Structure formats: structure tokens, C-alpha cells
Backbone as a printed PyTorch tensor [residue, N CA C, xyz], in Angstrom:
tensor([[[-32.3600, -61.0600, -24.3710],
         [-32.3200, -60.0720, -23.3290],
         [-31.6570, -58.8300, -23.9130]],

        [[-32.3290, -57.7280, -23.7180],
         [-31.7900, -56.4650, -24.2150],
         [-31.4610, -55.5670, -23.0430]],

        [[-30.4060, -54.8480, -23.2120],
         [-29.9990, -53.9120, -22.1700],
         [-30.1590, -52.5150, -22.7090]],

        [[-30.8060, -51.6830, -21.9200],
         [-30.9660, -50.2850, -22.3350],
         [-29.8750, -49.4530, -21.6890]],

        [[-29.3330, -48.5730, -22.4830],
         [-28.3010, -47.6610, -21.9900],
         [-28.8390, -46.2480, -21.9770]],

        [[-28.4490, -45.5310, -20.9680],
         [-28.8380, -44.1150, -20.9170],
         [-28.0510, -43.3620, -21.9700]],

        [[-28.6680, -42.3760, -22.5940],
         [-27.9340, -41.6160, -23.6060],
         [-26.8110, -40.8180, -22.9470]],

        [[-25.7120, -40.5720, -23.6500],
         [-24.6160, -39.7930, -23.0620],
         [-25.0770, -38.3640, -22.7960]],

        [[-24.5230, -37.7430, -21.7480],
         [-24.9420, -36.3670, -21.4570],
         [-24.5550, -35.4480, -22.6110]],

        [[-25.3590, -34.4440, -22.8120],
         [-25.0880, -33.4640, -23.8720],
         [-23.8130, -32.7010, -23.5330]],

        [[-23.1000, -32.2910, -24.5650],
         [-21.8560, -31.5480, -24.3540],
         [-22.1250, -30.2300, -23.6460]],

        [[-21.1960, -29.8790, -22.7410],
         [-21.2890, -28.5900, -22.0580],
         [-22.2620, -28.5520, -20.9040]],

        [[-22.9310, -29.6410, -20.6190],
         [-23.9030, -29.6070, -19.5370],
         [-23.4210, -30.3330, -18.2970]],

        [[-22.1270, -30.5960, -18.2160],
         [-21.5770, -31.3040, -17.0750],
         [-21.7660, -30.4800, -15.8020]],

        [[-22.2960, -31.0910, -14.7370],
         [-22.4740, -30.3350, -13.4780],
         [-21.1380, -29.9050, -12.8770]],

        [[-20.0640, -30.6120, -13.1930],
         [-18.7550, -30.2530, -12.6530],
         [-18.2630, -28.9320, -13.2320]],

        [[-18.5590, -28.6910, -14.4950],
         [-18.1630, -27.4200, -15.1080],
         [-18.8860, -26.2570, -14.4430]],

        [[-20.1510, -26.4440, -14.1560],
         [-20.9190, -25.3800, -13.4830],
         [-20.4020, -25.1440, -12.0710]],

        [[-20.1060, -26.2250, -11.3780],
         [-19.5780, -26.0980, -10.0210],
         [-18.2330, -25.3640, -10.0350]],

        [[-17.3590, -25.7160, -10.9690],
         [-16.0710, -25.0410, -11.0960],
         [-16.2640, -23.5570, -11.4120]],

        [[-17.1680, -23.2330, -12.2900],
         [-17.4360, -21.8350, -12.6390],
         [-17.9200, -21.0530, -11.4120]],

        [[-18.7640, -21.6470, -10.6030],
         [-19.2750, -20.9830,  -9.3990],
         [-18.1510, -20.7710,  -8.3940]],

        [[-17.2960, -21.7850,  -8.2100],
         [-16.1720, -21.6620,  -7.2770],
         [-15.2330, -20.5440,  -7.7180]],

        [[-14.9240, -20.4840,  -9.0110],
         [-14.0430, -19.4340,  -9.5270],
         [-14.6840, -18.0630,  -9.3210]],

        [[-15.9580, -17.9200,  -9.5930],
         [-16.6590, -16.6470,  -9.4160],
         [-16.6390, -16.1960,  -7.9590]],

        [[-16.8870, -17.1060,  -7.0260],
         [-16.8680, -16.7660,  -5.6020],
         [-15.4550, -16.3550,  -5.1750]],

        [[-14.4460, -17.0440,  -5.6700],
         [-13.0580, -16.7010,  -5.3300],
         [-12.7050, -15.3160,  -5.8470]],

        [[-13.0980, -14.9930,  -7.0550],
         [-12.8260, -13.6620,  -7.6150],
         [-13.5360, -12.5700,  -6.8180]],

        [[-14.7620, -12.8090,  -6.4260],
         [-15.4860, -11.8290,  -5.6140],
         [-14.8140, -11.6310,  -4.2610]],

        [[-14.3970, -12.7160,  -3.6260],
         [-13.7090, -12.6160,  -2.3330],
         [-12.3970, -11.8520,  -2.4740]],

        [[-11.6550, -12.1050,  -3.5390],
         [-10.3930, -11.3950,  -3.7840],
         [-10.6530,  -9.9150,  -3.9890]],

        [[-11.7020,  -9.5600,  -4.7100],
         [-12.0600,  -8.1530,  -4.9240],
         [-12.4060,  -7.4540,  -3.6260]],

        [[-13.1530,  -8.1110,  -2.7490],
         [-13.4850,  -7.5320,  -1.4440],
         [-12.2270,  -7.3570,  -0.6190]],

        [[-11.3310,  -8.3380,  -0.6550],
         [-10.0870,  -8.2450,   0.1050],
         [ -9.2570,  -7.0570,  -0.3810]],

        [[ -9.1670,  -6.8580,  -1.6880],
         [ -8.4050,  -5.7260,  -2.2210],
         [ -9.0270,  -4.4020,  -1.8280]],

        [[-10.3520,  -4.3300,  -1.8100],
         [-10.9980,  -3.0580,  -1.5100],
         [-10.8680,  -2.6760,  -0.0460]],

        [[-10.5800,  -3.6430,   0.8240],
         [-10.4340,  -3.3240,   2.2390],
         [ -8.9830,  -3.3600,   2.6900]],

        [[ -8.0760,  -3.5740,   1.7750],
         [ -6.6630,  -3.6860,   2.1000],
         [ -6.0240,  -2.3000,   2.1490]],

        [[ -5.5290,  -1.8590,   3.3270],
         [ -4.9360,  -0.5290,   3.3990],
         [ -3.6980,  -0.3760,   2.5310]],

        [[ -3.0960,  -1.4820,   2.1600],
         [ -1.9310,  -1.3930,   1.2890],
         [ -2.2980,  -0.8300,  -0.0710]],

        [[ -3.5500,  -0.9140,  -0.4520],
         [ -3.9920,  -0.3820,  -1.7250],
         [ -4.8270,   0.8870,  -1.5330]],

        [[ -5.0960,   1.2580,  -0.3140],
         [ -5.9680,   2.3890,  -0.0470],
         [ -5.2370,   3.6600,   0.3300]],

        [[ -4.0050,   3.5620,   0.7520],
         [ -3.1850,   4.7330,   1.0660],
         [ -1.9720,   4.6630,   0.1550]],

        [[ -1.7770,   5.7020,  -0.6210],
         [ -0.7970,   5.6580,  -1.6950],
         [  0.2560,   6.7410,  -1.5050]],

        [[  1.5150,   6.3450,  -1.5970],
         [  2.6080,   7.3150,  -1.6330],
         [  2.7030,   7.7740,  -3.0820]],

        [[  2.2810,   9.0130,  -3.3440],
         [  2.2310,   9.4940,  -4.7220],
         [  3.5500,  10.1020,  -5.1860]],

        [[  4.1660,  10.9210,  -4.3490],
         [  5.4080,  11.5730,  -4.7550],
         [  6.4160,  11.5420,  -3.6220]],

        [[  7.6850,  11.6160,  -3.9820],
         [  8.7700,  11.7410,  -3.0080],
         [  9.9390,  12.3800,  -3.7520]],

        [[ 10.4520,  13.4690,  -3.1970],
         [ 11.5120,  14.2140,  -3.8710],
         [ 12.4540,  14.8120,  -2.8420]],

        [[ 13.7440,  14.7920,  -3.1480],
         [ 14.7530,  15.3630,  -2.2580],
         [ 15.2140,  16.6930,  -2.8410]],

        [[ 15.3660,  17.6710,  -1.9570],
         [ 15.9000,  18.9720,  -2.3610],
         [ 16.8490,  19.4510,  -1.2640]],

        [[ 17.5030,  20.5590,  -1.5210],
         [ 18.3970,  21.1670,  -0.5400],
         [ 17.8470,  22.5460,  -0.2110]],

        [[ 17.6590,  22.8140,   1.0910],
         [ 17.1270,  24.1180,   1.4840],
         [ 18.2430,  25.1750,   1.4470]],

        [[ 17.9100,  26.4580,   1.6560],
         [ 18.9130,  27.5220,   1.5950],
         [ 20.0500,  27.3670,   2.6130]],

        [[ 19.8290,  26.6120,   3.6720],
         [ 20.8630,  26.3960,   4.6920],
         [ 21.7600,  25.1960,   4.3500]],

        [[ 21.5050,  24.5380,   3.2120],
         [ 22.3050,  23.3940,   2.8060],
         [ 21.8150,  22.0750,   3.3680]],

        [[ 20.6680,  22.0630,   4.0110],
         [ 20.1190,  20.8450,   4.6100],
         [ 19.2980,  20.0860,   3.5660]],

        [[ 19.4860,  18.7610,   3.5000],
         [ 18.6950,  17.9220,   2.5970],
         [ 17.3090,  17.7210,   3.1930]],

        [[ 16.2820,  17.8090,   2.3340],
         [ 14.8950,  17.7140,   2.7800],
         [ 14.1350,  16.7950,   1.8300]],

        [[ 13.4000,  15.8480,   2.4090],
         [ 12.5260,  14.9790,   1.6280],
         [ 11.1140,  15.5370,   1.7250]],

        [[ 10.4740,  15.7690,   0.5850],
         [  9.0700,  16.1800,   0.5620],
         [  8.3050,  15.1590,  -0.2630]],

        [[  7.0770,  14.9430,   0.0880],
         [  6.2710,  13.9820,  -0.6480],
         [  4.8020,  14.1650,  -0.3740]],

        [[  4.0270,  13.3460,  -1.0540],
         [  2.5770,  13.3980,  -0.9130],
         [  2.0350,  11.9840,  -0.7170]],

        [[  1.1610,  11.8390,   0.2670],
         [  0.4560,  10.5910,   0.5290],
         [ -1.0230,  10.8760,   0.3390]],

        [[ -1.7230,   9.9740,  -0.3650],
         [ -3.1500,  10.1810,  -0.6240],
         [ -3.9670,   9.0120,  -0.0850]],

        [[ -5.0920,   9.3460,   0.5530],
         [ -6.0650,   8.3460,   0.9790],
         [ -6.9480,   8.0670,  -0.2330]],

        [[ -6.7580,   6.9140,  -0.8610],
         [ -7.4650,   6.5820,  -2.0940],
         [ -8.8330,   5.9610,  -1.8520]],

        [[ -9.2650,   5.8860,  -0.6000],
         [-10.5770,   5.2990,  -0.3260],
         [-11.6710,   6.3400,  -0.5220]],

        [[-12.8980,   5.8590,  -0.5780],
         [-14.0430,   6.7640,  -0.6640],
         [-14.8370,   6.7680,   0.6350]],

        [[-14.4230,   5.9220,   1.5960],
         [-15.2470,   5.8040,   2.8050],
         [-14.4750,   5.5740,   4.1060]],

        [[-13.1460,   5.6370,   4.0740],
         [-12.3910,   5.3440,   5.2910],
         [-11.4560,   6.5000,   5.6470]],

        [[-11.5960,   7.0040,   6.8740],
         [-10.6580,   7.9930,   7.3960],
         [ -9.5890,   7.2560,   8.1840]],

        [[ -8.3380,   7.5740,   7.9240],
         [ -7.2410,   6.9970,   8.6870],
         [ -6.8990,   7.9520,   9.8170]],

        [[ -6.9810,   7.4490,  11.0540],
         [ -6.7280,   8.2790,  12.2290],
         [ -5.2830,   8.7500,  12.2870]],

        [[ -4.3710,   7.9180,  11.7830],
         [ -2.9590,   8.2870,  11.8050],
         [ -2.2670,   7.6340,  10.6140]],

        [[ -1.4500,   8.4170,   9.9210],
         [ -0.6260,   7.9190,   8.8220],
         [  0.7870,   8.4020,   9.0980]],

        [[  1.7600,   7.4890,   8.9900],
         [  3.1470,   7.8570,   9.2800],
         [  4.0820,   7.3140,   8.1970]],

        [[  5.0210,   8.1670,   7.7880],
         [  6.0610,   7.7990,   6.8340],
         [  7.3730,   7.7110,   7.6030]],

        [[  8.0700,   6.5810,   7.5200],
         [  9.3800,   6.3880,   8.1470],
         [ 10.4380,   6.3050,   7.0520]],

        [[ 11.5430,   7.0190,   7.2520],
         [ 12.6390,   6.9930,   6.2860],
         [ 13.9590,   6.7560,   6.9940]],

        [[ 14.8900,   6.1670,   6.2650],
         [ 16.2680,   6.0270,   6.7380],
         [ 17.0950,   7.0850,   6.0330]],

        [[ 18.0200,   7.6850,   6.7570],
         [ 18.9140,   8.6990,   6.2060],
         [ 20.1940,   7.9940,   5.7730]],

        [[ 20.5700,   8.1660,   4.5200],
         [ 21.7020,   7.4500,   3.9440],
         [ 22.8210,   8.4400,   3.6170]],

        [[ 24.0340,   8.1310,   4.0790],
         [ 25.2200,   8.9470,   3.7880],
         [ 25.9800,   8.3090,   2.6310]],

        [[ 27.0450,   8.9910,   2.1980],
         [ 27.8950,   8.4320,   1.1480],
         [ 28.3820,   7.0600,   1.5960]],

        [[ 28.5380,   6.1430,   0.6530],
         [ 28.9420,   4.7790,   1.0020],
         [ 27.7650,   3.9240,   1.4160]],

        [[ 26.5550,   4.4490,   1.2830],
         [ 25.3010,   3.7450,   1.6050],
         [ 25.1730,   3.3420,   3.0680]],

        [[ 25.7840,   4.0970,   3.9730],
         [ 25.6200,   3.7840,   5.3920],
         [ 24.4120,   4.5630,   5.9460]],

        [[ 23.6240,   3.8750,   6.7600],
         [ 22.4640,   4.4940,   7.3980],
         [ 22.9630,   5.2960,   8.5960]],

        [[ 22.6780,   6.6050,   8.5990],
         [ 23.1570,   7.4710,   9.6830],
         [ 22.0260,   7.9560,  10.5920]],

        [[ 20.8080,   7.5170,  10.3220],
         [ 19.6960,   7.8980,  11.1820],
         [ 18.3630,   7.5470,  10.5560]],

        [[ 17.3050,   7.7710,  11.3270],
         [ 15.9410,   7.5790,  10.8380],
         [ 15.1180,   8.7890,  11.2410]],

        [[ 14.1460,   9.0840,  10.4370],
         [ 13.2300,  10.1900,  10.7170],
         [ 11.8370,   9.7500,  10.2860]],

        [[ 10.8350,  10.4510,  10.7870],
         [  9.4700,  10.1460,  10.3640],
         [  8.6290,  11.4140,  10.3910]],

        [[  7.5050,  11.3350,   9.7230],
         [  6.5010,  12.3980,   9.7350],
         [  5.1500,  11.7130,   9.8430]],

        [[  4.2030,  12.3700,  10.5090],
         [  2.8890,  11.7640,  10.6990],
         [  1.8080,  12.8260,  10.5980]],

        [[  0.6280,  12.3630,  10.2680],
         [ -0.5390,  13.2340,  10.2340],
         [ -1.7090,  12.5030,  10.8700]],

        [[ -2.7150,  13.2490,  11.2460],
         [ -3.9130,  12.6750,  11.8560],
         [ -5.1200,  12.9280,  10.9620]],

        [[ -6.0470,  11.9960,  11.0050],
         [ -7.3350,  12.1160,  10.3440],
         [ -7.2420,  12.4410,   8.8570]],

        [[ -6.6380,  11.5410,   8.1150],
         [ -6.5550,  11.6830,   6.6610],
         [ -7.8630,  11.1520,   6.0790]],

        [[ -8.6970,  12.0710,   5.6360],
         [-10.0470,  11.7530,   5.1750],
         [-10.0230,  11.1110,   3.7830]],

        [[-11.1040,  10.4410,   3.4200],
         [-11.1910,   9.8220,   2.0970],
         [-10.9390,  10.8480,   0.9930]],

        [[-10.0570,  10.4720,   0.0560],
         [ -9.7590,  11.3400,  -1.0740],
         [ -8.7640,  12.4540,  -0.7940]],

        [[ -8.4390,  12.6930,   0.4670],
         [ -7.5210,  13.7800,   0.8160],
         [ -6.0680,  13.3650,   0.6190]],

        [[ -5.2170,  14.3710,   0.3890],
         [ -3.7760,  14.1630,   0.2860],
         [ -3.0920,  14.9030,   1.4170]],

        [[ -1.9500,  14.3800,   1.8100],
         [ -1.1370,  14.9960,   2.8640],
         [  0.2560,  15.2000,   2.3070]],

        [[  0.7410,  16.4140,   2.3940],
         [  2.1020,  16.7360,   1.9550],
         [  2.9960,  16.7210,   3.1890]],

        [[  4.0270,  15.8830,   3.1560],
         [  4.9280,  15.7710,   4.2960],
         [  6.2990,  16.3290,   3.9480]],

        [[  7.0250,  16.7230,   4.9860],
         [  8.3880,  17.2140,   4.8560],
         [  9.2190,  16.5740,   5.9530]],

        [[ 10.3530,  15.9900,   5.5660],
         [ 11.2560,  15.3680,   6.5360],
         [ 12.6600,  15.9120,   6.2860]],

        [[ 13.1640,  16.7360,   7.1960],
         [ 14.5240,  17.2530,   7.0290],
         [ 15.5610,  16.2540,   7.5520]],

        [[ 16.7410,  16.3000,   6.9740],
         [ 17.8530,  15.4720,   7.4470],
         [ 18.7300,  16.3450,   8.3350]],

        [[ 18.7920,  16.0870,   9.6420],
         [ 19.5800,  16.9450,  10.5240],
         [ 21.0870,  16.8500,  10.2880]],

        [[ 21.5470,  15.7300,   9.7260],
         [ 22.9710,  15.5690,   9.4580],
         [ 23.3020,  16.1280,   8.0710]],

        [[ 24.4470,  16.7830,   7.9740],
         [ 24.8830,  17.3680,   6.7020],
         [ 25.3660,  16.3180,   5.7120]],

        [[ 25.7650,  15.1220,   6.1980],
         [ 26.3400,  14.1230,   5.3020],
         [ 25.2980,  13.2420,   4.6100]],

        [[ 24.0180,  13.5340,   4.7830],
         [ 22.9630,  12.7300,   4.1580],
         [ 22.9090,  13.0410,   2.6600]],

        [[ 22.9880,  11.9830,   1.8490],
         [ 22.9320,  12.1720,   0.4010],
         [ 21.6280,  11.6460,  -0.2040]],

        [[ 20.9560,  10.7520,   0.5000],
         [ 19.6830,  10.2270,   0.0110],
         [ 18.8410,   9.7280,   1.1710]],

        [[ 17.5850,   9.4530,   0.8840],
         [ 16.6320,   8.9260,   1.8560],
         [ 16.1420,   7.5780,   1.3450]],

        [[ 15.8920,   6.6410,   2.2680],
         [ 15.2670,   5.3680,   1.9060],
         [ 13.8900,   5.3530,   2.5450]],

        [[ 12.8610,   5.2550,   1.7150],
         [ 11.4970,   5.1490,   2.2240],
         [ 11.3400,   3.7460,   2.7960]],

        [[ 11.2080,   3.6660,   4.1070],
         [ 11.2400,   2.3630,   4.7740],
         [  9.8590,   1.7910,   5.0710]],

        [[  8.9210,   2.6570,   5.4900],
         [  7.6370,   2.1220,   5.9350],
         [  6.5680,   3.2040,   5.8740]],

        [[  5.3670,   2.7930,   5.5260],
         [  4.1880,   3.6520,   5.5660],
         [  3.1860,   2.9390,   6.4550]],

        [[  2.8290,   3.5480,   7.5690],
         [  1.9530,   2.9080,   8.5440],
         [  0.6310,   3.6660,   8.6190]],

        [[ -0.4670,   2.9180,   8.6560],
         [ -1.8040,   3.5250,   8.7020],
         [ -2.6060,   2.9030,   9.8350]],

        [[ -3.3200,   3.7450,  10.5680],
         [ -4.2360,   3.2520,  11.5970],
         [ -5.6160,   3.7620,  11.2580]],

        [[ -6.5720,   2.8420,  11.2110],
         [ -7.9480,   3.2510,  10.9480],
         [ -8.8180,   2.9700,  12.1600]],

        [[ -9.9590,   3.5870,  12.1870],
         [-10.8880,   3.4060,  13.3070],
         [-11.2070,   1.9280,  13.4870]],

        [[-11.2060,   1.5120,  14.7280],
         [-11.5500,   0.1340,  15.0320],
         [-10.3820,  -0.8260,  15.0020]],

        [[ -9.2390,  -0.3950,  14.4850],
         [ -8.1010,  -1.3140,  14.4970],
         [ -7.3650,  -1.1570,  15.8200]],

        [[ -6.8820,  -2.2550,  16.3250],
         [ -6.1920,  -2.2130,  17.6130],
         [ -4.7020,  -1.9840,  17.4510]],

        [[ -4.1960,  -2.1330,  16.2330],
         [ -2.7730,  -1.9120,  16.0170],
         [ -2.5670,  -1.2580,  14.6660]],

        [[ -1.4070,  -0.6760,  14.5010],
         [ -1.0810,  -0.0460,  13.2260],
         [ -0.9750,  -1.1190,  12.1540]],

        [[ -1.4260,  -0.7900,  10.9780],
         [ -1.3340,  -1.7140,   9.8540],
         [ -0.3660,  -1.1460,   8.8390]],

        [[  0.4250,  -2.0160,   8.2670],
         [  1.4140,  -1.5950,   7.2880],
         [  0.7440,  -1.3660,   5.9400]],

        [[  0.9390,  -0.1870,   5.3980],
         [  0.4540,   0.1170,   4.0570],
         [  1.6220,  -0.0220,   3.1000]],

        [[  1.3280,  -0.2870,   1.8730],
         [  2.3880,  -0.5570,   0.9140],
         [  2.9600,   0.7150,   0.3080]],

        [[  4.2660,   0.7670,   0.1810],
         [  4.9060,   1.8130,  -0.6140],
         [  5.6480,   1.1440,  -1.7590]],

        [[  5.2200,  -0.0480,  -2.0860],
         [  5.9830,  -0.8340,  -3.0520],
         [  7.1880,  -1.3760,  -2.3160]],

        [[  8.2980,  -1.4270,  -2.9530],
         [  9.5260,  -1.8200,  -2.2740],
         [ 10.1270,  -0.6040,  -1.5990]],

        [[ 10.8280,  -0.8120,  -0.5040],
         [ 11.5630,   0.2960,   0.1020],
         [ 12.4770,   0.8320,  -0.9810]],

        [[ 12.4300,   2.1260,  -1.2190],
         [ 13.2060,   2.6570,  -2.3290],
         [ 13.9880,   3.8820,  -1.9230]],

        [[ 15.0530,   4.0860,  -2.6360],
         [ 15.9030,   5.2420,  -2.3980],
         [ 15.3630,   6.4460,  -3.1490]],

        [[ 15.4510,   7.5940,  -2.5230],
         [ 15.0960,   8.8520,  -3.1710],
         [ 16.3060,   9.7490,  -3.0550]],

        [[ 16.8040,  10.2030,  -4.1930],
         [ 17.9900,  11.0450,  -4.2010],
         [ 17.6480,  12.4360,  -4.6960]]])
């Protein structure tokens, strides 16, 4: 009695390897779509600088850019904390703009009404786009101090 054996599969032709490759490809594509629609990557805080005006008031100026090619943000708002000596928060201020079109930049100015403010902490960047029912948080990286 003889028993016949099937030949071993050729190297590299395992169906599991192909299935794994397809799963990885689909995951990468889904991640790419998620990044392209994520407002945290579509609205960018480009600059932030503190200066003192002629009256001695500290002023934060900066630029926010809509990095998308197809989405207008109905409202974009920058929130900052006002920091006095000793790192105590003495107030909050914000600036907002409407209808930030794709590719456009917005230059904002936030004055510190208190004379004891030595720095600003960028706390939050909020973006609202058409069709969203609530404001969505856009990324400014970590909340950071601007002196």
C-alpha cells in the first residue's frame, strides 16, 4: 500500500501572507483618510509672538492657517491664559474669526488688559466646520507658553 502526499506549498505563496498584506494596506488607507479629515491636522497655529505696545501693554500676535484644500471653517477661535510673575493665571482671553477659507491665514491679536502679565499660555484652538453640530478641538501641539 502506497500513500501519496501532496507536495509542500511553494515558498511565498501562503494565503495568510496575502491576507495579512491586504489587511495592512486597508488599515493604512483608513488611517490616511482619517488624517486628511482630522481638523487637528487641517488648521495650524503657525506663529505666536509676544510684544509690548507703546502704552506698555503686552500683546500676543499670531497666525493660524487653514491647511485644507476643500474645507472652510465657519469659526476658528484661539484661547489663551494670561500668566503673571510666579506662573499664576490672572485671566483668559480669546480671539475668533469667521469663514476661514481653504489655504487662507488669519492674523490674530490678543491684548493683555492687566499690566502684570508676563507671558501667555496657548490653551486651545477650536474649529467649527459646516455640518458639525459642535465645536471640534484642533491641535496646537501641547499647550505652550509664549513669552
